[in-house]
C-alpha positions in Angstrom: -10.8 5.7 -15.5 -7.3 4.8 -14.5 -6.8 1.6 -12.5 -6.0 1.8 -8.8 -2.2 2.0 -8.2 -0.6 -1.4 -7.9 0.6 -2.7 -4.5 4.0 -1.5 -3.6 4.0 1.9 -5.4 3.9 3.8 -2.2 7.0 1.9 -0.9 8.7 2.5 -4.3 8.2 6.2 -4.0 8.7 6.7 -0.2 12.3 7.8 -0.4 11.8 10.2 -3.3 11.0 13.9 -3.1 7.5 15.1 -3.7 8.3 16.4 -7.2 9.7 13.0 -8.3 6.9 11.1 -6.7 4.3 13.3 -8.3 6.0 13.1 -11.7 6.2 9.3 -11.5 2.5 9.1 -10.7 1.6 11.5 -13.5 3.6 9.5 -16.1 1.9 6.4 -14.9 -1.5 8.1 -15.5 -0.4 9.3 -19.0 0.7 5.7 -19.9 -2.5 4.1 -18.7 -4.8 6.8 -20.2 -3.1 6.3 -23.6 -3.0 2.5 -23.3 -5.6 1.2 -20.9 -5.0 -2.4 -22.1 -1.6 -2.3 -20.3 -1.2 -4.0 -16.9 1.4 -2.8 -14.4 3.5 -4.2 -11.7 6.0 -2.8 -9.2 9.5 -4.3 -9.6 11.3 -3.6 -6.4 14.6 -5.1 -7.5 14.6 -2.8 -10.6 13.1 0.1 -8.6 10.5 0.6 -11.2 7.0 0.2 -12.4 6.7 -2.2 -15.4 4.0 -2.1 -18.0 2.8 -5.2 -20.0 0.8 -5.4 -23.2 -1.5 -8.4 -23.6 0.2 -9.5 -26.8 3.6 -7.8 -26.9 4.5 -8.6 -23.3 6.7 -6.3 -21.2 7.2 -3.1 -23.2 8.1 -0.3 -20.8 8.9 0.8 -17.3 8.9 4.0 -15.2 12.1 4.4 -13.1 12.0 7.2 -10.5 15.5 8.6 -9.8 17.1 11.3 -7.7 16.3 14.3 -10.0 14.4 12.7 -12.9 12.1 9.9 -13.9 13.0 7.7 -16.9 10.6 5.8 -19.0 12.5 2.8 -20.5 11.3 0.9 -23.5 12.3 -2.7 -23.5 13.0 -2.8 -27.3 13.8 0.9 -27.6 16.9 0.2 -29.7 14.6 -1.0 -32.4 12.2 1.9 -32.2 12.2 4.8 -34.6 13.3 8.0 -32.9 11.4 10.7 -34.8 12.3 13.5 -32.3 15.8 12.3 -31.3 14.8 12.0 -27.6 15.6 8.4 -26.9 18.7 8.0 -24.6 20.9 5.1 -23.9 23.4 2.9 -25.7 22.5 -0.6 -24.7 21.6 -3.4 -27.1 17.9 -3.2 -26.3 16.8 -0.6 -23.8 16.3 3.1 -24.6 14.6 5.6 -22.4 13.0 9.1 -22.2 14.1 11.1 -19.3 11.7 13.5 -17.6 12.5 16.2 -15.1 10.0 18.1 -13.0 11.1 21.5 -14.4 11.8 20.6 -18.0 9.8 21.2 -21.2 11.0 18.2 -23.2 10.2 15.5 -23.7 6.5 16.2 -23.4 3.7 13.8 -22.4 2.7 13.8 -26.1 6.1 12.5 -26.9 5.7 9.7 -24.3 2.4 8.7 -25.9 3.9 8.7 -29.4 6.9 6.5 -28.3 4.6 4.2 -26.3 2.4 3.8 -29.5 5.6 2.9 -31.4 6.5 0.3 -28.8 3.1 -1.3 -29.0 2.8 -1.4 -32.7 
């Protein structure tokens, strides 16, 4: 069973269209189903939903945007990228970008990259 949504998630999503809000909530569910040990928190300043591992600390966040939702990995630059899906050029952060009407990356990819981030 997925935990109740954290305080502030409705406010985080209130200015987004229904597709982006639904996709954000769905990605949250995918993350927490795959990794129920994670805790979450809304970061209003970052306009995102952060996920923390009990031993690894902050590992990922979901960032709703105008036409897509990004899942950023805190140490993504150090992760293997077996499918060539990680985007970004920063020193640490890499992300997967999801669009409501796109076929890739898939939710299975998200779980695979999440597992890499936790291991």
